Structures are given as C-alpha cells and as structure tokens.
C-alpha positions in Angstrom: 116.2 125.4 44.7 118.4 122.4 44.9 116.2 120.5 42.4 116.4 123.4 40.0 120.2 122.7 39.8 119.6 118.9 39.7 120.9 118.5 43.3 119.2 117.2 46.4 120.3 117.3 50.1 119.3 114.5 52.4 119.6 115.3 56.1 121.2 113.1 58.8 119.0 110.3 60.3 116.8 110.6 57.2 116.6 108.8 53.9 115.0 109.9 50.7 112.9 107.8 48.3 113.9 108.2 44.7 111.4 107.4 41.9 111.8 107.4 38.1 108.5 108.1 36.3 106.6 107.1 39.4 108.5 103.8 40.0 110.6 103.2 43.0 114.3 103.3 42.1 116.5 103.5 45.2 116.9 104.9 48.7 119.1 107.9 49.0 121.4 108.1 52.1 122.1 111.4 54.0 124.2 113.8 51.9 124.1 115.6 48.5 122.8 113.6 45.5 122.6 114.3 41.7 118.9 114.6 40.8 118.3 115.1 37.1 114.5 115.7 37.2 114.4 116.2 33.5 114.9 112.4 33.0 111.8 111.6 35.0 113.5 111.4 38.4 111.6 112.8 41.3 111.5 112.7 45.1 108.7 110.6 46.4 109.3 111.6 50.0 111.6 111.5 53.1 111.6 108.8 55.8 113.0 109.5 59.3 115.2 106.9 60.9 114.9 108.4 64.4 113.2 106.5 67.2 109.6 107.7 67.4 107.1 107.3 70.3 103.4 106.6 70.2 101.3 106.7 73.3 98.2 104.5 73.0 95.3 104.7 75.5 93.1 101.6 75.4 89.9 101.1 77.5 89.1 97.5 78.5 87.9 95.6 81.4 89.5 93.1 83.8 88.3 89.6 84.7 86.4 91.0 87.7 84.5 93.4 85.4 86.4 96.6 86.3 86.8 99.0 83.4 90.4 100.4 83.2 92.3 102.7 80.8 95.6 101.1 79.9 98.2 103.5 78.5 101.0 101.9 76.4 104.0 103.7 75.2 105.5 102.3 71.9 109.0 103.3 70.7 109.7 102.3 67.1 111.9 103.3 64.2 112.2 102.6 60.5 115.0 100.3 59.3 117.3 101.9 56.7 117.8 98.6 54.9 114.0 98.2 54.6 113.2 101.9 53.9 111.3 101.0 50.8 108.9 98.7 52.6 108.5 101.2 55.4 107.6 104.0 53.0 105.3 102.1 50.5 103.6 99.3 52.5 101.9 101.4 55.1 99.8 104.5 54.6 99.4 105.2 58.3 102.0 103.6 60.5 100.7 105.1 63.8 97.2 103.9 63.2 98.5 100.4 62.3 100.5 100.2 65.5 97.6 101.4 67.6 95.3 98.7 66.1 97.8 96.0 67.1 98.2 97.4 70.6 94.4 97.5 71.0 94.1 93.9 69.9 96.8 92.6 72.3 95.7 94.6 75.4 92.0 93.7 74.9 93.0 90.0 74.6 95.3 90.0 77.6 93.8 92.2 80.3 90.3 90.5 80.4 92.1 87.3 81.6 93.5 89.1 84.7 92.0 90.4 87.9 92.5 94.1 88.6 95.2 93.5 91.2 97.0 91.0 88.9 96.9 93.5 86.0 98.9 95.9 88.1 101.4 93.2 89.1 101.8 91.8 85.6 102.3 95.0 83.6 105.6 93.8 82.3 104.0 90.6 81.0 101.4 92.7 79.2 104.1 94.9 77.7 106.1 91.9 76.6 103.0 90.4 74.8 102.4 93.7 73.0 106.0 94.0 72.0 106.2 90.4 70.6 103.0 90.9 68.6 104.1 94.3 67.2 107.6 93.0 66.4 106.2 90.1 64.5 103.7 92.2 62.6 105.8 95.4 61.9 109.0 93.7 60.9 107.3 92.8 57.6 106.7 96.5 57.0 110.3 97.6 57.6 109.9 98.9 61.2 111.6 97.8 64.4 109.9 97.9 67.8 112.6 99.3 70.2 110.6 99.2 73.4 107.1 98.8 74.7 106.0 100.1 78.1 102.7 99.9 80.0 103.0 103.3 81.7 99.7 103.4 83.4 96.6 101.3 84.4 93.9 103.6 85.5 90.6 102.2 86.9 87.4 104.2 87.3 87.4 106.9 89.9 84.8 105.1 92.0 86.9 101.9 91.9 90.0 103.7 93.0 88.1 105.3 95.9 86.8 101.9 97.0 90.3 100.4 96.7 91.7 103.2 98.9 88.9 102.7 101.5 89.6 98.9 101.6 93.3 99.6 102.1 92.6 102.2 104.8 90.2 99.8 106.6 92.8 97.0 106.4 95.5 99.3 107.9 93.2 100.5 110.6 92.4 96.9 111.5 96.1 96.1 111.7 96.7 99.2 113.8 93.9 98.3 116.2 95.3 94.8 116.5 98.7 96.1 117.2 97.3 98.6 119.7 95.4 95.8 121.5 98.5 93.6 121.6 100.5 96.5 123.1 97.8 97.1 125.7 97.8 93.4 126.5 101.6 93.4 127.0 101.3 96.5 129.2 98.6 94.9 131.4 100.7 91.7 131.7 103.8 93.6 132.6 101.8 95.8 135.1 100.3 92.6 136.7 103.7 91.0 136.9 105.1 94.2 138.4 102.3 94.3 141.0 102.8 90.7 141.8 106.5 91.2 142.3 105.8 94.3 144.4 103.3 92.5 146.6 105.7 89.6 147.0 108.5 91.8 148.0 106.2 93.8 150.3 105.1 90.6 151.9 108.7 89.6 152.5 109.4 93.0 154.1 106.3 92.7 156.4 107.3 89.2 157.3 110.8 90.3 158.1 109.6 93.3 160.1 107.3 91.1 162.1 110.0 88.6 162.7 112.3 91.3 163.9 109.5 92.6 166.2 109.0 89.1 167.6 112.7 88.6 168.1 113.0 91.9 169.8 110.1 91.3 172.1 111.4 87.9 173.0 114.9 89.2 173.9 113.3 92.0 175.9 111.0 89.7 177.9 113.9 87.3 178.6 116.3 90.1 179.6 113.7 91.8 181.8 112.7 88.5 183.5 116.4 87.7 184.3 117.2 91.2 185.6 114.0 91.7 187.6 113.3 88.7 189.7 109.7 87.8 190.3 108.3 89.1 187.0 106.6 86.9 184.6 106.5 87.0 180.8 102.8 88.2 181.1 103.8 91.2 183.1 106.5 92.2 180.7 104.1 91.8 177.7 101.6 94.0 179.4 104.2 96.6 180.1 105.4 96.5 176.4 101.8 96.9 175.1 101.1 99.8 177.4 104.4 101.5 176.3 103.5 101.0 172.6 100.0 102.3 173.3 101.3 105.6 174.8 103.9 105.9 172.0 101.0 105.6 169.4 99.0 108.3 171.3 102.0 110.5 171.3 102.5 110.1 167.5 98.8 110.9 166.8 98.9 113.9 169.1 102.1 115.3 167.6 100.6 115.3 164.0 99.0 118.7 163.2 96.6 117.3 160.6 95.8 113.9 162.0 92.7 112.1 160.5 92.5 109.6 163.4 89.0 109.0 164.8 88.8 108.4 168.6 86.3 106.2 170.3 85.8 105.8 174.0 88.7 103.8 175.4 91.3 103.8 178.1 94.7 102.2 179.0 92.8 99.4 180.6 91.8 98.2 177.2 95.4 97.2 176.6 95.0 94.4 179.1 92.1 93.0 177.0 94.3 93.2 173.9 97.0 91.3 175.7 94.5 88.7 176.9 93.2 88.2 173.3 96.8 87.8 171.9 97.7 85.4 174.7 94.6 83.3 174.2 95.2 83.2 170.4 98.8 82.0 171.0 97.7 79.3 173.4 95.0 78.1 171.0 97.5 77.9 168.2 99.9 76.0 170.4 97.3 73.5 171.5 96.2 73.0 167.9 
C-alpha cells in the first residue's frame, strides 16, 4: 500500500536496499522514504542489523582418535556502513559461516587429545572467531562472539571416561582408608604401650609398698616380741595372707576358683622357696 503512494517505511534495526532499474542505488535507513516506483525505483530487499546467532554442530576426531561432536555458537551482525556488500556479495550467509567453522574446527581439534580439547575450548573458539572475522569482514559482516558450547564424545567413550574416573576415586578412597587404619593402629599401639608402661609402674609401686610394709612389720614385731626371728614373722604373715585369701574366695557367691589338695602347711614350703630365692639372689 505504501508503494502505491510512492512511500516506503523502513523499520528500526533494519535497512532497505534501493535499486533503480535493477542497479543498486543506495541504502535506506529506518524511517519513511519517498519511493517513486514509476521512475524505475524498486525495493530489492531488507537487511536486519540485529545480532543473529548460528549454532554449528561439527563432527571431528581428536589426536587420540576419539570422534566428538563440537557445537559452536556464532553471533554475528551486518554492518550498516557495508549493507550493500552484506546484501549482494553472499547468497547464503549462514552456509558460508558454517563452512568456515567446519574448516577451522576440523583443522584445530585433530591436533589435540580429548582431555586437552576440553581444556582448550577457549583457544578453539578464538581460532574460529579470528578466521571468521578475517573472512566475513570482506562481506560486510561483523563477528560479535564465538563460543564452543559443547564437546560431546561418543557415548561409549563417555562411559569409559566415567569408569576411569570412578576407579581413580575408589583407589584414592582405598588409599585414604588404609592410611586412616594405619594411623588408628599406630595410635592404638602407642596407647597400649603407654597403658602397659603405666600399669608396670603401678605394679612396681604396689610391690614396693608391700615390701616396705612387710619390712616395717617384721622389724616392729621382732623388737616388740623378744626371741622371734624374721623367719617366724614371715611365716606368720604368709599364713595370715593365706587365710585372708581363702576368706575372700569363700565369701564370693560365684567364685570360679579351682581347688586342689593342699593345706596350711604348704605355706611353709612357699616361704622356704621365697627365702631360698632371696638368698640365691643375694649370693649372686
């Protein structure tokens, strides 16, 4: 309807290509323009100046012969000052960009191992962007941003990588568990050694106290009861301890003691053995 009244409306972020008898004449900016079609002026087409995005999926293989699908996201836009080149020089802009992306990715990724490809995504994206910028600037397009959004290996390769990672983590966990058990055993052994040392000190002090008490008892008894010897006092002490022990065993309701034929006279034999052992130690 606008062309019927020789007027043309160009929307914002868009330019129109004006031709006269099939020849490019000028680029029309957004707004209303006089368009006398009767003088051979016609609209060749519109060109959007908005940023557009093209997702390119490229299959290639890495240096270790693993096939991967690399997904690149290309953001580009036409330059208003080069709108004529952008409109006339390329018949299929998206296909042209896709061809350059394929070329750069298939030249870059085969030089990298699979793990390196994941780590160097930014380097790959930079290579693609530099190549596209160099090529597409001649056609009136600007490359705004290039992103490698995904590197997807084959499903079997991903499963194998996950298994390797899981095995590595299990090995680390087993190593840490063994180290923890080692520390526990060392600490337990140190605790047992300390406990035995302290127990030995207690037993030694107990025996020392018993010896000191017996010595004081023997000396006191010998002084207060004339005519008694140390042997008589030791025999009496041993007999007293013997009966005390029998009393303790008899007082227990659930005693597990096993009795064998014996009598109080056996205390004398014990005293004799102790005395002989002391005499042998003294002579030695």
